[in-house]
All heavy atoms as TSV, in Angstrom:
chain	resi	resn	atom	element	x	y	z
A	1	MET	N	N	-22.610	-59.995	33.321
A	1	MET	CA	C	-23.391	-58.790	32.936
A	1	MET	C	C	-24.523	-59.369	31.930
A	1	MET	O	O	-24.353	-60.196	31.256
A	1	MET	CB	C	-22.390	-57.874	32.173
A	1	MET	CG	C	-23.130	-56.637	31.671
A	1	MET	SD	S	-22.146	-55.493	30.710
A	1	MET	CE	C	-21.355	-54.694	32.008
A	2	LEU	N	N	-25.565	-58.539	32.045
A	2	LEU	CA	C	-26.867	-58.895	31.409
A	2	LEU	C	C	-26.847	-58.020	30.157
A	2	LEU	O	O	-26.610	-56.856	30.162
A	2	LEU	CB	C	-28.003	-58.676	32.189
A	2	LEU	CG	C	-29.400	-59.202	31.752
A	2	LEU	CD1	C	-29.307	-60.706	31.563
A	2	LEU	CD2	C	-30.472	-58.753	32.727
A	3	TRP	N	N	-27.135	-58.588	28.858
A	3	TRP	CA	C	-27.201	-57.892	27.630
A	3	TRP	C	C	-28.466	-58.030	27.048
A	3	TRP	O	O	-29.088	-59.001	27.217
A	3	TRP	CB	C	-26.104	-58.366	26.705
A	3	TRP	CG	C	-24.733	-58.127	27.140
A	3	TRP	CD1	C	-23.945	-58.853	27.970
A	3	TRP	CD2	C	-23.875	-57.123	26.872
A	3	TRP	NE1	N	-22.737	-58.428	28.118
A	3	TRP	CE2	C	-22.602	-57.135	27.336
A	3	TRP	CE3	C	-24.053	-56.049	25.831
A	3	TRP	CZ2	C	-21.566	-56.345	27.199
A	3	TRP	CZ3	C	-22.999	-55.090	25.598
A	3	TRP	CH2	C	-21.781	-55.320	26.310
A	4	ILE	N	N	-28.913	-56.952	26.206
A	4	ILE	CA	C	-30.114	-56.955	25.662
A	4	ILE	C	C	-29.941	-56.725	24.089
A	4	ILE	O	O	-29.284	-55.782	23.648
A	4	ILE	CB	C	-31.087	-55.804	26.092
A	4	ILE	CG1	C	-31.487	-56.145	27.561
A	4	ILE	CG2	C	-32.378	-55.723	25.305
A	4	ILE	CD1	C	-32.221	-54.932	28.330
A	5	LEU	N	N	-30.489	-57.560	23.334
A	5	LEU	CA	C	-30.356	-57.407	21.744
A	5	LEU	C	C	-31.733	-56.983	21.332
A	5	LEU	O	O	-32.811	-57.543	21.712
A	5	LEU	CB	C	-30.101	-58.919	21.233
A	5	LEU	CG	C	-30.143	-58.877	19.759
A	5	LEU	CD1	C	-28.988	-58.012	19.089
A	5	LEU	CD2	C	-30.018	-60.325	19.270
A	6	ARG	N	N	-31.764	-55.821	20.658
A	6	ARG	CA	C	-33.009	-55.274	20.277
A	6	ARG	C	C	-32.946	-55.155	18.611
A	6	ARG	O	O	-31.969	-55.087	18.123
A	6	ARG	CB	C	-33.107	-53.826	20.772
A	6	ARG	CG	C	-33.384	-53.820	22.225
A	6	ARG	CD	C	-33.595	-52.372	22.638
A	6	ARG	NE	N	-33.933	-52.180	24.084
A	6	ARG	CZ	C	-35.121	-52.152	24.346
A	6	ARG	NH1	N	-36.125	-52.181	23.650
A	6	ARG	NH2	N	-35.464	-52.175	25.675
A	7	ASN	N	N	-34.158	-55.243	18.125
A	7	ASN	CA	C	-34.337	-55.057	16.649
A	7	ASN	C	C	-35.526	-54.005	16.501
A	7	ASN	O	O	-36.579	-54.276	16.830
A	7	ASN	CB	C	-34.691	-56.354	15.882
A	7	ASN	CG	C	-34.895	-56.126	14.430
A	7	ASN	OD1	O	-34.397	-55.052	13.908
A	7	ASN	ND2	N	-35.362	-57.092	13.798
A	8	SER	N	N	-35.038	-52.927	15.941
A	8	SER	CA	C	-36.159	-51.714	15.703
A	8	SER	C	C	-36.902	-51.379	17.070
A	8	SER	O	O	-38.067	-51.253	17.007
A	8	SER	CB	C	-37.130	-52.110	14.554
A	8	SER	OG	O	-36.322	-52.304	13.391
A	9	GLY	N	N	-36.142	-51.476	18.142
A	9	GLY	CA	C	-36.777	-51.033	19.396
A	9	GLY	C	C	-37.394	-52.215	20.129
A	9	GLY	O	O	-37.635	-52.142	21.268
A	10	ARG	N	N	-37.626	-53.444	19.493
A	10	ARG	CA	C	-38.285	-54.519	20.179
A	10	ARG	C	C	-37.097	-55.461	20.684
A	10	ARG	O	O	-36.211	-55.715	20.053
A	10	ARG	CB	C	-38.990	-55.333	19.197
A	10	ARG	CG	C	-40.283	-54.599	18.794
A	10	ARG	CD	C	-41.216	-55.600	17.945
A	10	ARG	NE	N	-40.740	-56.978	17.831
A	10	ARG	CZ	C	-40.612	-57.639	16.636
A	10	ARG	NH1	N	-40.869	-56.971	15.486
A	10	ARG	NH2	N	-40.260	-58.792	16.555
A	11	GLU	N	N	-37.376	-56.005	21.967
A	11	GLU	CA	C	-36.398	-56.785	22.701
A	11	GLU	C	C	-36.413	-58.202	22.004
A	11	GLU	O	O	-37.537	-58.812	22.080
A	11	GLU	CB	C	-36.591	-56.965	24.171
A	11	GLU	CG	C	-35.574	-57.579	24.866
A	11	GLU	CD	C	-35.612	-57.464	26.426
A	11	GLU	OE1	O	-35.935	-56.474	26.927
A	11	GLU	OE2	O	-35.688	-58.605	27.127
A	12	ILE	N	N	-35.278	-58.652	21.507
A	12	ILE	CA	C	-35.302	-59.906	20.936
A	12	ILE	C	C	-34.683	-60.930	21.800
A	12	ILE	O	O	-35.071	-62.196	21.964
A	12	ILE	CB	C	-34.411	-60.005	19.624
A	12	ILE	CG1	C	-34.884	-58.840	18.769
A	12	ILE	CG2	C	-34.145	-61.295	18.912
A	12	ILE	CD1	C	-36.242	-59.119	18.137
A	13	PHE	N	N	-33.684	-60.609	22.619
A	13	PHE	CA	C	-32.928	-61.515	23.565
A	13	PHE	C	C	-32.534	-60.696	24.733
A	13	PHE	O	O	-32.035	-59.509	24.642
A	13	PHE	CB	C	-31.688	-62.045	22.886
A	13	PHE	CG	C	-30.890	-62.989	23.686
A	13	PHE	CD1	C	-31.193	-64.335	23.780
A	13	PHE	CD2	C	-29.720	-62.527	24.332
A	13	PHE	CE1	C	-30.358	-65.118	24.611
A	13	PHE	CE2	C	-28.919	-63.431	25.091
A	13	PHE	CZ	C	-29.363	-64.662	25.205
A	14	ARG	N	N	-32.410	-61.434	25.854
A	14	ARG	CA	C	-31.916	-60.852	27.174
A	14	ARG	C	C	-31.081	-61.964	27.765
A	14	ARG	O	O	-31.543	-63.083	28.062
A	14	ARG	CB	C	-32.862	-60.290	28.059
A	14	ARG	CG	C	-32.515	-59.963	29.419
A	14	ARG	CD	C	-33.543	-59.645	30.314
A	14	ARG	NE	N	-34.407	-58.557	29.829
A	14	ARG	CZ	C	-34.323	-57.370	30.266
A	14	ARG	NH1	N	-33.596	-56.987	31.474
A	14	ARG	NH2	N	-35.049	-56.396	29.903
A	15	GLY	N	N	-29.735	-61.704	27.935
A	15	GLY	CA	C	-28.918	-62.778	28.684
A	15	GLY	C	C	-27.460	-62.455	28.486
A	15	GLY	O	O	-27.064	-61.341	28.545
A	16	SER	N	N	-26.633	-63.454	28.295
A	16	SER	CA	C	-25.184	-63.289	28.128
A	16	SER	C	C	-24.945	-62.774	26.774
A	16	SER	O	O	-25.620	-62.659	25.842
A	16	SER	CB	C	-24.495	-64.633	28.260
A	16	SER	OG	O	-24.725	-65.439	27.165
A	17	TYR	N	N	-23.682	-62.176	26.821
A	17	TYR	CA	C	-23.169	-61.522	25.514
A	17	TYR	C	C	-23.137	-62.623	24.453
A	17	TYR	O	O	-23.539	-62.354	23.314
A	17	TYR	CB	C	-21.822	-60.881	25.740
A	17	TYR	CG	C	-21.080	-60.262	24.495
A	17	TYR	CD1	C	-21.661	-59.003	24.108
A	17	TYR	CD2	C	-20.304	-60.992	23.850
A	17	TYR	CE1	C	-20.880	-58.378	22.921
A	17	TYR	CE2	C	-19.586	-60.359	22.643
A	17	TYR	CZ	C	-20.096	-59.172	22.206
A	17	TYR	OH	O	-19.496	-58.561	21.005
A	18	GLN	N	N	-22.579	-63.708	24.774
A	18	GLN	CA	C	-22.319	-64.899	23.813
A	18	GLN	C	C	-23.655	-65.299	23.203
A	18	GLN	O	O	-23.874	-65.484	22.129
A	18	GLN	CB	C	-21.503	-65.974	24.403
A	18	GLN	CG	C	-21.245	-67.014	23.481
A	18	GLN	CD	C	-20.312	-66.566	22.487
A	18	GLN	OE1	O	-19.414	-65.770	22.558
A	18	GLN	NE2	N	-20.426	-67.161	21.229
A	19	GLY	N	N	-24.651	-65.411	24.101
A	19	GLY	CA	C	-26.089	-65.745	23.770
A	19	GLY	C	C	-26.667	-64.787	22.826
A	19	GLY	O	O	-27.317	-65.256	21.921
A	20	ALA	N	N	-26.375	-63.532	23.144
A	20	ALA	CA	C	-26.941	-62.491	22.287
A	20	ALA	C	C	-26.407	-62.558	20.862
A	20	ALA	O	O	-26.988	-62.633	19.806
A	20	ALA	CB	C	-26.788	-61.113	22.903
A	21	ILE	N	N	-24.952	-62.743	20.749
A	21	ILE	CA	C	-24.432	-62.752	19.445
A	21	ILE	C	C	-24.949	-64.130	18.824
A	21	ILE	O	O	-25.154	-64.027	17.479
A	21	ILE	CB	C	-22.856	-62.805	19.589
A	21	ILE	CG1	C	-22.439	-61.479	20.250
A	21	ILE	CG2	C	-22.157	-63.246	18.367
A	21	ILE	CD1	C	-22.638	-60.329	19.292
A	22	GLU	N	N	-24.962	-65.217	19.443
A	22	GLU	CA	C	-25.374	-66.448	18.852
A	22	GLU	C	C	-26.847	-66.241	18.245
A	22	GLU	O	O	-27.169	-66.710	17.222
A	22	GLU	CB	C	-25.296	-67.684	19.690
A	22	GLU	CG	C	-23.909	-68.014	20.041
A	22	GLU	CD	C	-23.655	-69.053	21.111
A	22	GLU	OE1	O	-24.783	-69.448	21.752
A	22	GLU	OE2	O	-22.479	-69.506	21.374
A	23	THR	N	N	-27.677	-65.519	19.163
A	23	THR	CA	C	-29.094	-65.398	18.586
A	23	THR	C	C	-29.178	-64.514	17.370
A	23	THR	O	O	-29.841	-64.752	16.325
A	23	THR	CB	C	-29.967	-64.712	19.717
A	23	THR	OG1	O	-29.904	-65.385	20.898
A	23	THR	CG2	C	-31.428	-64.327	19.310
A	24	ALA	N	N	-28.318	-63.505	17.364
A	24	ALA	CA	C	-28.221	-62.517	16.075
A	24	ALA	C	C	-27.710	-63.498	14.956
A	24	ALA	O	O	-28.231	-63.213	13.800
A	24	ALA	CB	C	-27.303	-61.482	16.288
A	25	GLU	N	N	-26.772	-64.301	15.192
A	25	GLU	CA	C	-26.203	-65.251	14.121
A	25	GLU	C	C	-27.276	-66.110	13.580
A	25	GLU	O	O	-27.495	-66.235	12.312
A	25	GLU	CB	C	-25.062	-66.109	14.584
A	25	GLU	CG	C	-23.804	-65.381	14.591
A	25	GLU	CD	C	-22.756	-66.257	14.960
A	25	GLU	OE1	O	-22.818	-67.047	15.905
A	25	GLU	OE2	O	-21.711	-66.379	14.170
A	26	ARG	N	N	-28.109	-66.615	14.422
A	26	ARG	CA	C	-29.240	-67.559	13.875
A	26	ARG	C	C	-30.204	-66.793	13.085
A	26	ARG	O	O	-30.892	-67.358	12.206
A	26	ARG	CB	C	-29.948	-68.290	15.163
A	26	ARG	CG	C	-29.169	-69.331	15.657
A	26	ARG	CD	C	-29.991	-70.110	16.702
A	26	ARG	NE	N	-30.460	-69.434	17.744
A	26	ARG	CZ	C	-29.810	-69.207	18.931
A	26	ARG	NH1	N	-28.518	-69.758	19.099
A	26	ARG	NH2	N	-30.276	-68.515	19.980
A	27	MET	N	N	-30.301	-65.570	13.336
A	27	MET	CA	C	-31.279	-64.620	12.568
A	27	MET	C	C	-30.660	-64.086	11.317
A	27	MET	O	O	-31.198	-63.319	10.674
A	27	MET	CB	C	-31.734	-63.477	13.432
A	27	MET	CG	C	-32.551	-63.923	14.772
A	27	MET	SD	S	-32.989	-62.493	15.810
A	27	MET	CE	C	-34.249	-61.718	14.964
A	28	LEU	N	N	-29.483	-64.465	11.147
A	28	LEU	CA	C	-28.647	-63.850	9.913
A	28	LEU	C	C	-28.409	-62.494	10.111
A	28	LEU	O	O	-28.452	-61.745	9.063
A	28	LEU	CB	C	-29.231	-64.309	8.605
A	28	LEU	CG	C	-29.510	-65.852	8.499
A	28	LEU	CD1	C	-29.978	-66.189	7.133
A	28	LEU	CD2	C	-28.110	-66.580	8.512
A	29	ALA	N	N	-28.444	-61.851	11.329
A	29	ALA	CA	C	-28.260	-60.478	11.409
A	29	ALA	C	C	-26.821	-60.150	12.071
A	29	ALA	O	O	-26.680	-58.983	12.475
A	29	ALA	CB	C	-29.325	-59.954	12.478
A	30	CYS	N	N	-26.037	-61.057	12.149
A	30	CYS	CA	C	-24.598	-60.852	12.807
A	30	CYS	C	C	-23.616	-61.524	11.841
A	30	CYS	O	O	-23.717	-62.670	11.396
A	30	CYS	CB	C	-24.495	-61.398	14.088
A	30	CYS	SG	S	-23.004	-61.149	14.938
A	31	GLU	N	N	-22.508	-60.671	11.603
A	31	GLU	CA	C	-21.424	-61.276	10.846
A	31	GLU	C	C	-20.201	-61.290	11.763
A	31	GLU	O	O	-19.711	-60.211	12.292
A	31	GLU	CB	C	-21.046	-60.312	9.690
A	31	GLU	CG	C	-19.970	-60.711	8.819
A	31	GLU	CD	C	-19.594	-59.834	7.739
A	31	GLU	OE1	O	-20.372	-58.909	7.406
A	31	GLU	OE2	O	-18.665	-60.107	6.983
A	32	ARG	N	N	-19.713	-62.463	11.865
A	32	ARG	CA	C	-18.410	-62.601	12.743
A	32	ARG	C	C	-17.300	-63.018	11.818
A	32	ARG	O	O	-17.334	-63.789	10.941
A	32	ARG	CB	C	-18.639	-63.752	13.759
A	32	ARG	CG	C	-19.765	-63.396	14.772
A	32	ARG	CD	C	-19.991	-64.491	15.579
A	32	ARG	NE	N	-19.072	-64.631	16.807
A	32	ARG	CZ	C	-19.006	-65.546	17.687
A	32	ARG	NH1	N	-20.055	-66.381	17.702
A	32	ARG	NH2	N	-18.172	-65.617	18.540
A	33	THR	N	N	-16.222	-62.296	12.049
A	33	THR	CA	C	-14.962	-62.440	11.178
A	33	THR	C	C	-13.710	-62.619	12.148
A	33	THR	O	O	-13.737	-62.157	13.372
A	33	THR	CB	C	-14.626	-61.324	10.255
A	33	THR	OG1	O	-14.558	-60.009	10.983
A	33	THR	CG2	C	-15.746	-61.126	9.256
A	34	PHE	N	N	-12.559	-63.144	11.654
A	34	PHE	CA	C	-11.486	-63.524	12.549
A	34	PHE	C	C	-10.242	-62.978	11.852
A	34	PHE	O	O	-10.122	-62.829	10.558
A	34	PHE	CB	C	-11.296	-64.960	12.814
A	34	PHE	CG	C	-12.656	-65.550	13.552
A	34	PHE	CD1	C	-13.703	-65.847	12.834
A	34	PHE	CD2	C	-12.582	-65.640	14.789
A	34	PHE	CE1	C	-14.841	-66.333	13.547
A	34	PHE	CE2	C	-13.614	-66.137	15.636
A	34	PHE	CZ	C	-14.775	-66.416	14.949
A	35	HIS	N	N	-9.248	-62.590	12.584
A	35	HIS	CA	C	-7.952	-62.146	12.263
A	35	HIS	C	C	-7.200	-63.404	11.774
A	35	HIS	O	O	-7.619	-64.564	12.042
A	35	HIS	CB	C	-7.148	-61.514	13.349
A	35	HIS	CG	C	-7.779	-60.143	13.723
A	35	HIS	ND1	N	-7.545	-58.964	12.951
A	35	HIS	CD2	C	-8.538	-59.856	14.777
A	35	HIS	CE1	C	-8.072	-57.906	13.568
A	35	HIS	NE2	N	-8.792	-58.509	14.673
A	36	ALA	N	N	-6.118	-63.275	11.034
A	36	ALA	CA	C	-5.371	-64.489	10.556
A	36	ALA	C	C	-4.727	-65.269	11.759
A	36	ALA	O	O	-4.703	-66.483	11.700
A	36	ALA	CB	C	-4.130	-64.058	9.735
A	37	ASP	N	N	-4.656	-64.627	12.895
A	37	ASP	CA	C	-3.966	-65.431	14.040
A	37	ASP	C	C	-5.210	-65.992	14.856
A	37	ASP	O	O	-4.852	-66.734	15.904
A	37	ASP	CB	C	-3.161	-64.452	14.983
A	37	ASP	CG	C	-4.082	-63.437	15.656
A	37	ASP	OD1	O	-5.271	-63.329	15.501
A	37	ASP	OD2	O	-3.541	-62.712	16.450
A	38	GLY	N	N	-6.504	-65.970	14.488
A	38	GLY	CA	C	-7.542	-66.701	15.054
A	38	GLY	C	C	-8.321	-65.781	16.125
A	38	GLY	O	O	-9.368	-66.250	16.476
A	39	THR	N	N	-7.889	-64.628	16.342
A	39	THR	CA	C	-8.607	-63.809	17.339
A	39	THR	C	C	-9.778	-63.182	16.507
A	39	THR	O	O	-9.713	-62.910	15.429
A	39	THR	CB	C	-7.656	-62.723	17.897
A	39	THR	OG1	O	-7.181	-61.915	16.810
A	39	THR	CG2	C	-6.646	-63.302	18.718
A	40	GLU	N	N	-10.934	-63.025	17.377
A	40	GLU	CA	C	-12.146	-62.520	16.755
A	40	GLU	C	C	-12.117	-61.056	16.535
A	40	GLU	O	O	-11.773	-60.296	17.461
A	40	GLU	CB	C	-13.322	-63.006	17.480
A	40	GLU	CG	C	-14.677	-62.656	16.730
A	40	GLU	CD	C	-15.842	-63.249	17.497
A	40	GLU	OE1	O	-15.623	-63.906	18.630
A	40	GLU	OE2	O	-16.914	-63.060	17.086
A	41	ARG	N	N	-12.702	-60.506	15.449
A	41	ARG	CA	C	-12.855	-59.108	15.272
A	41	ARG	C	C	-14.217	-58.796	16.033
A	41	ARG	O	O	-14.938	-59.758	16.182
A	41	ARG	CB	C	-13.013	-58.701	13.878
A	41	ARG	CG	C	-11.567	-58.902	13.197
A	41	ARG	CD	C	-11.743	-58.484	11.715
A	41	ARG	NE	N	-10.313	-58.729	11.086
A	41	ARG	CZ	C	-10.066	-58.500	9.921
A	41	ARG	NH1	N	-11.042	-57.893	9.152
A	41	ARG	NH2	N	-8.926	-58.676	9.353
A	42	ALA	N	N	-14.523	-57.560	16.146
A	42	ALA	CA	C	-15.750	-57.029	16.793
A	42	ALA	C	C	-17.000	-57.614	15.764
A	42	ALA	O	O	-16.786	-57.285	14.557
A	42	ALA	CB	C	-15.864	-55.647	16.878
A	43	PRO	N	N	-17.974	-58.226	16.381
A	43	PRO	CA	C	-19.166	-58.777	15.451
A	43	PRO	C	C	-19.831	-57.471	14.848
A	43	PRO	O	O	-20.010	-56.459	15.462
A	43	PRO	CB	C	-19.952	-59.399	16.361
A	43	PRO	CG	C	-19.120	-59.856	17.680
A	43	PRO	CD	C	-18.182	-58.690	17.615
A	44	ARG	N	N	-20.285	-57.640	13.663
A	44	ARG	CA	C	-21.161	-56.495	12.963
A	44	ARG	C	C	-22.514	-57.010	12.884
A	44	ARG	O	O	-22.904	-58.029	12.388
A	44	ARG	CB	C	-20.561	-56.395	11.533
A	44	ARG	CG	C	-19.023	-55.820	11.472
A	44	ARG	CD	C	-18.722	-55.549	10.136
A	44	ARG	NE	N	-19.742	-54.655	9.537
A	44	ARG	CZ	C	-19.576	-54.125	8.370
A	44	ARG	NH1	N	-18.561	-54.346	7.613
A	44	ARG	NH2	N	-20.503	-53.250	7.790
A	45	LEU	N	N	-23.420	-56.123	13.395
A	45	LEU	CA	C	-24.762	-56.453	13.506
A	45	LEU	C	C	-25.489	-55.681	12.204
A	45	LEU	O	O	-25.000	-54.512	11.816
A	45	LEU	CB	C	-25.427	-55.898	14.736
A	45	LEU	CG	C	-25.030	-56.553	16.013
A	45	LEU	CD1	C	-25.587	-55.849	17.166
A	45	LEU	CD2	C	-25.463	-58.047	15.897
A	46	GLU	N	N	-26.498	-56.184	11.743
A	46	GLU	CA	C	-27.275	-55.518	10.588
A	46	GLU	C	C	-28.001	-54.259	11.129
A	46	GLU	O	O	-28.141	-54.137	12.372
A	46	GLU	CB	C	-28.289	-56.457	10.126
A	46	GLU	CG	C	-27.740	-57.800	9.444
A	46	GLU	CD	C	-27.245	-57.420	8.116
A	46	GLU	OE1	O	-27.703	-56.585	7.369
A	46	GLU	OE2	O	-26.132	-57.995	7.684
A	47	ARG	N	N	-28.252	-53.433	10.196
A	47	ARG	CA	C	-28.942	-52.169	10.615
A	47	ARG	C	C	-30.201	-52.524	11.269
A	47	ARG	O	O	-31.045	-53.449	10.960
A	47	ARG	CB	C	-29.302	-51.504	9.211
A	47	ARG	CG	C	-29.852	-50.123	9.552
A	47	ARG	CD	C	-30.022	-49.442	8.209
A	47	ARG	NE	N	-28.651	-49.181	7.687
A	47	ARG	CZ	C	-28.239	-48.246	6.805
A	47	ARG	NH1	N	-29.231	-47.351	6.463
A	47	ARG	NH2	N	-27.162	-48.136	6.570
A	48	GLY	N	N	-30.433	-51.723	12.381
A	48	GLY	CA	C	-31.667	-51.870	13.185
A	48	GLY	C	C	-31.482	-52.670	14.270
A	48	GLY	O	O	-32.371	-52.748	15.300
A	49	PHE	N	N	-30.436	-53.438	14.418
A	49	PHE	CA	C	-30.011	-54.375	15.520
A	49	PHE	C	C	-29.162	-53.510	16.404
A	49	PHE	O	O	-28.224	-52.917	16.042
A	49	PHE	CB	C	-29.442	-55.578	15.088
A	49	PHE	CG	C	-30.389	-56.658	14.672
A	49	PHE	CD1	C	-30.794	-56.556	13.320
A	49	PHE	CD2	C	-30.995	-57.533	15.525
A	49	PHE	CE1	C	-31.711	-57.588	12.750
A	49	PHE	CE2	C	-31.910	-58.513	14.986
A	49	PHE	CZ	C	-32.227	-58.446	13.636
A	50	ILE	N	N	-29.343	-53.535	17.815
A	50	ILE	CA	C	-28.615	-52.948	18.845
A	50	ILE	C	C	-28.342	-53.955	19.910
A	50	ILE	O	O	-29.284	-54.605	20.426
A	50	ILE	CB	C	-29.327	-51.749	19.369
A	50	ILE	CG1	C	-29.563	-50.663	18.336
A	50	ILE	CG2	C	-28.462	-51.055	20.469
A	50	ILE	CD1	C	-30.423	-49.548	18.726
A	51	LEU	N	N	-27.096	-53.939	20.463
A	51	LEU	CA	C	-26.717	-54.801	21.506
A	51	LEU	C	C	-26.155	-53.916	22.568
A	51	LEU	O	O	-25.144	-53.377	22.390
A	51	LEU	CB	C	-25.670	-55.823	21.149
A	51	LEU	CG	C	-25.169	-56.773	22.144
A	51	LEU	CD1	C	-26.271	-57.583	22.782
A	51	LEU	CD2	C	-24.136	-57.831	21.584
A	52	THR	N	N	-26.801	-53.852	23.763
A	52	THR	CA	C	-26.402	-52.919	24.797
A	52	THR	C	C	-26.464	-53.685	26.199
A	52	THR	O	O	-27.242	-54.599	26.426
A	52	THR	CB	C	-27.293	-51.725	24.921
A	52	THR	OG1	O	-28.668	-52.074	25.089
A	52	THR	CG2	C	-27.088	-50.876	23.630
A	53	PRO	N	N	-25.731	-53.162	27.195
A	53	PRO	CA	C	-25.936	-53.842	28.476
A	53	PRO	C	C	-27.168	-53.432	29.021
A	53	PRO	O	O	-27.753	-52.391	28.760
A	53	PRO	CB	C	-24.798	-53.028	29.318
A	53	PRO	CG	C	-23.765	-52.505	28.282
A	53	PRO	CD	C	-24.529	-52.263	27.047
A	54	ALA	N	N	-27.875	-54.329	29.798
A	54	ALA	CA	C	-29.169	-54.120	30.406
A	54	ALA	C	C	-29.203	-52.828	31.316
A	54	ALA	O	O	-30.113	-52.217	31.380
A	54	ALA	CB	C	-29.587	-55.298	31.191
A	55	SER	N	N	-28.149	-52.486	31.798
A	55	SER	CA	C	-28.016	-51.259	32.783
A	55	SER	C	C	-28.241	-50.065	31.980
A	55	SER	O	O	-28.629	-49.046	32.611
A	55	SER	CB	C	-26.603	-51.214	33.414
A	55	SER	OG	O	-25.640	-51.119	32.504
A	56	ARG	N	N	-28.132	-50.015	30.700
A	56	ARG	CA	C	-28.401	-48.856	29.898
A	56	ARG	C	C	-29.878	-48.907	29.261
A	56	ARG	O	O	-30.258	-48.044	28.539
A	56	ARG	CB	C	-27.456	-48.789	28.639
A	56	ARG	CG	C	-26.013	-48.556	29.184
A	56	ARG	CD	C	-25.196	-48.022	28.037
A	56	ARG	NE	N	-25.957	-46.835	27.323
A	56	ARG	CZ	C	-25.552	-46.284	26.201
A	56	ARG	NH1	N	-24.512	-46.793	25.665
A	56	ARG	NH2	N	-26.200	-45.444	25.630
A	57	ARG	N	N	-30.615	-49.763	29.716
A	57	ARG	CA	C	-32.210	-49.945	29.130
A	57	ARG	C	C	-32.845	-48.606	29.241
A	57	ARG	O	O	-33.450	-48.312	28.119
A	57	ARG	CB	C	-32.858	-51.037	29.929
A	57	ARG	CG	C	-34.136	-51.229	29.323
A	57	ARG	CD	C	-34.800	-52.361	30.071
A	57	ARG	NE	N	-36.076	-52.571	29.470
A	57	ARG	CZ	C	-37.012	-53.233	29.991
A	57	ARG	NH1	N	-36.915	-53.877	31.083
A	57	ARG	NH2	N	-38.220	-53.480	29.385
A	58	ALA	N	N	-32.816	-47.933	30.235
A	58	ALA	CA	C	-33.580	-46.622	30.329
A	58	ALA	C	C	-32.992	-45.597	29.404
A	58	ALA	O	O	-33.773	-44.769	28.884
A	58	ALA	CB	C	-33.503	-46.080	31.775
A	59	GLN	N	N	-31.744	-45.621	29.165
A	59	GLN	CA	C	-31.109	-44.592	28.201
A	59	GLN	C	C	-31.438	-44.845	26.797
A	59	GLN	O	O	-31.367	-43.970	25.967
A	59	GLN	CB	C	-29.665	-44.711	28.395
A	59	GLN	CG	C	-29.305	-44.118	29.829
A	59	GLN	CD	C	-27.784	-44.344	30.017
A	59	GLN	OE1	O	-26.979	-44.850	29.108
A	59	GLN	NE2	N	-27.364	-43.858	31.107
A	60	ILE	N	N	-31.900	-46.089	26.350
A	60	ILE	CA	C	-32.138	-46.409	25.025
A	60	ILE	C	C	-33.663	-46.504	24.687
A	60	ILE	O	O	-34.095	-46.971	23.772
A	60	ILE	CB	C	-31.455	-47.619	24.489
A	60	ILE	CG1	C	-31.711	-48.869	25.313
A	60	ILE	CG2	C	-29.919	-47.472	24.406
A	60	ILE	CD1	C	-31.356	-50.198	24.788
A	61	GLY	N	N	-34.478	-46.038	25.668
A	61	GLY	CA	C	-35.937	-46.012	25.452
A	61	GLY	C	C	-36.566	-47.302	25.705
A	61	GLY	O	O	-37.648	-47.620	25.162
A	62	GLY	N	N	-36.001	-48.044	26.749
A	62	GLY	CA	C	-36.663	-49.281	27.114
A	62	GLY	C	C	-37.775	-49.213	28.101
A	62	GLY	O	O	-38.331	-50.126	28.497
A	63	ARG	N	N	-38.106	-48.061	28.603
A	63	ARG	CA	C	-39.102	-47.829	29.673
A	63	ARG	C	C	-40.445	-47.942	29.140
A	63	ARG	O	O	-40.712	-47.519	28.038
A	63	ARG	CB	C	-38.873	-46.515	30.413
A	63	ARG	CG	C	-37.778	-46.536	31.415
A	63	ARG	CD	C	-37.727	-45.297	32.082
A	63	ARG	NE	N	-37.093	-44.281	31.183
A	63	ARG	CZ	C	-36.935	-43.038	31.536
A	63	ARG	NH1	N	-37.172	-42.562	32.769
A	63	ARG	NH2	N	-36.351	-42.168	30.738
A	64	ALA	N	N	-41.325	-48.593	29.839
A	64	ALA	CA	C	-42.788	-48.644	29.282
A	64	ALA	C	C	-43.323	-47.213	29.495
A	64	ALA	O	O	-43.118	-46.552	30.450
A	64	ALA	CB	C	-43.500	-49.627	30.135
A	65	ALA	N	N	-44.392	-46.925	28.575
A	65	ALA	CA	C	-44.937	-45.558	28.527
A	65	ALA	C	C	-46.106	-45.657	29.651
A	65	ALA	O	O	-46.552	-46.514	30.072
A	65	ALA	CB	C	-45.592	-45.312	27.150
């Protein structure tokens, strides 16, 4: 599945989910935490960042005017 990472409406990354999370981490916009057993909790993105499937692009205002 193709994912889009946006910041304040601008597309920052398009690709795999893992790639989007890693990009957000490099920008210091994503916090990843883990449970005691080592499983990952849902990543938390900073305000203004949105991670959505590319199939929802039109629903989040991604169409050109």
